[in-house]
N, C-alpha and C positions, 0 to 999 in steps of 0.2 A: 135678920137681926133679931132683936131682943122683941119688939112689939108686936101683942093681937094683928087680929086679924083685921078687928074693928081700927084696932090703934093706925097703920097700915092704913084705912080706909081716910079716917080722918085727916091723917099730914097729907093723904093723896087733893082727896078734894080744900085743903087751904091753896095748895100746890100750886092747883089748878083758879083757886079765886085769885095768887099771886095772880095769873100768865094771863089768865083776861082785864085783873085793870094794868097790864107789862102793854100788851096788842092797844087795847084802848090807847095808852100815852103813846107806845111809838103808834096808832097810824096819821091820829091827831095832829101832834109835829110832821108826820110825811106834808097833812094836807096843809100846811103850813100855820094851825089854828098854835096858839100858843100857851102849852096846859102847861108849865113848868117856871117859875122862877128861883133868881136862886137867892139865899137868904144870911149865906152866913159862905167860909169856909172850916172847910174840915182837909181834919189828917190824919197821916198815921202812925208817923215815927220821927216823935223829937231827938235830934240828936245831938249826939251825948259828945260836951265841952264848947256849947254852941249857947247865946241868949238864952235861951226860952228853958234851956237842962232843969228841969227842978221847978219850973213854973208851971211847966203842961205840960199836956197827955190826953193821948191819943181819948174820944171822945168826946174832947171839949168843942167848939166852935167862935172860927174869930168872929165876931159880930161888928167890934168898930177897931179903932187906931186915935189917941188922943180925941175921943171922941165922934172923930164922922164915922157914917154907916159906911166897913164896908159886906157888898151885898154880894157877889164876882171874885173871881180871877185877878182883871183887870182894874177895879178899885182897890185893892191891897198893892198890886201893885204900885199904883198907879198913887196912894199914898202912902207908899217905904222908901220911890225912887225922890220923892220933896224931905227926906231923910235921910241922914249922913250915917257912914259908921258911927257911931259912939254916941251919938245922939241918945237920949230917953224915951222909950215914951211904953202909952198905957193903955198896952189892949183887955180891951174888955170881951169877956171871952163866955160862952154856953157851953150849959150843960149837958148834953145831946141827951142822955134817963129824963135829967128832970127837970128841964127848964135854966134851973135857974142861973145866973148872970154874978161873976164874979170879974173884978178889975188888977189886972198883975202890973207890976215896971217893969218895964228887961235894961236894957241896952244892947239898944241894935247894935251888930256885927258886921262885918266885910263879906261878901255873899262870895263863895268858892268859885264861882265862874265864871265872878267881876259885870254880873251886870250890875246897873250906876242905882244908888239910894243905899239905903238900912239892910240888915238880914239882920231875918228871929230866929232863924237855927230849922224847919219842920221841915220830911221831905213826907213822901201823898200824898199831897195834900190835893182835894178836888173845889167842887163846890156842893154848897150844901144848895137841896133840889125838893119845892112842897107843889105839889100840885096845886095849882088855879081851882078856881071854882069854875064846871065844864058850862058853854053856853050849851049847852042838853044832857042828856040823861040817854045811856047805851047800857043797854042788856043784852050781857049771853047768853042764852040761854041751853049750859052742854046736860043737865039734867044730870043721874048722878054717877058721871063717867068722873073720875079723877087723873091730876096730873099733871102737870106743863106742861106734857109732849106736842099741844096743838099749837104752842100760844102762835107759832108762824099763821096757821091754819086764821084762825083770829081775828089776824095785821089782816090779812091777805082779805082776808071776808070783811070784816067791817071798811077795810078800802073800799070793795067793788059797792056792799051794799049804798057806800055816801058822794057816792059820785058819778056820771051817767058811763053809758058804755059798759058795756061786758071785759071783768077784770080776766078773763081766760079762754076769747075771744070764740069763745062756742064748747073747746073742747072741755074734755072731764079733768079735773086734777086733780088728784089726792097730794097731800103736803103733812111732813111730818118733821117736829123742827122747835127747840125752846127759839126763842124771844130776850132778846136782850129787850133795856131802855135804851141804850147807844147802838139799835140796830141788828147787831149778833146773830147766829140764828145760833143754836147749840148743840148735842147731841141727845142726841134718848136713847133709849131700851127697845127693844123689840120691833128696830127695823124689820130685819126676812121678815119674822110673822105679819108685817102691818106691808107689807110690800105685796106680799100674798093675798093674806085680803083687797089691798085697793086692787088688784090683775084682776080679784075674782066679783069682786064693784060695775067689771067694765071702765076706770080709766086707765086711758091715755096717760101720761104719765105723771110723773113720781115726781117727787122736789125733797127734794130729804138735805139732812146740812153732807155737807163735803166730806167732811171725814169716814162716814158709811157709808155711800157710794157705792161698794163692790157686795160689798156685807146686804144692801139692797136688793142687788142683779142676781146674787141666788136664787130667790124664788119670786124674782119678774114675768119673768118668761119675755114675749115677744112688747109686756109694755120699757115705752121710757120709762127710764130713771137718772135724772141727775140733780149734781148736787152746788150747793149753797154756801156761802160763809155769814149774806148781809141778805137783811130787804133787799137792798137794790138788788142786788142780783135775782133773790129771787123776780123778781118783776122784771129782770132786764129777759127770765125766761117766758114772760108771760109776754113781754111784747113778743116772742118772737113768733109765738105762736098767732101771733093773732090780735091778739088783748089788749086793747087801750089803756096806755095807760102814760102816753107823753106828759098831757097835762092834769097830773093829779093837785085838783085845791077842789075845797068845800067856795064855795059862789057864798060873800056874803058875812064867812065867821074870819075867813086866812088874817083880817085885818087889826084886826083886836088885840089891840097895848096894855090895857088894861093897869 
């Protein structure tokens, strides 16, 4: 691309930091720790000719309806079901970039799918999630290595450190793949080189994104290569190796409701 070597390095390090933060959140959620709160409803699209056309825009977050808090999809749906098409409603929305709030008055419409209650006219609806203050600090030292490809490995390493027993069942396991906040595993570059390096380091099993299995096997030799698409599938692989994954829970923290 057009970036210099130093710019690429800086970008990779930034991506690595995001990968670490995501890994911590995914691992703690798996352990039963509530690490995020829903604080409003965002959306990707305002439907043309819908009730909110010209009034709302992507980047707005709905935080109240007629003065009643909207935190998650369930709360918004419940408030809409208490109202009828044709009712006037006041939405309080927050600008995602500036944090400024404003009130928007609109007339609710009929839901195109026949759901009860009023309809705002937005699509690609999602909850805004905000990270809670964690009950303890987790610091991952990756040195000067950059890039997001260790996300799944970070997640599994955190789970292994915070729970009793051996997550790999005593086997040498190499892992690559990004991790998303919902636990899905994404593709990475250079998997053939990573497979060769893992084999040279003595790994018995190499866990990779499912789409990259064939590429990894080209340089894996007799090392077993297994493809996964989610964190749960990776844990299933480790369970098959004798890893202790049946009761992942963090005693004394998982009951935090805040």
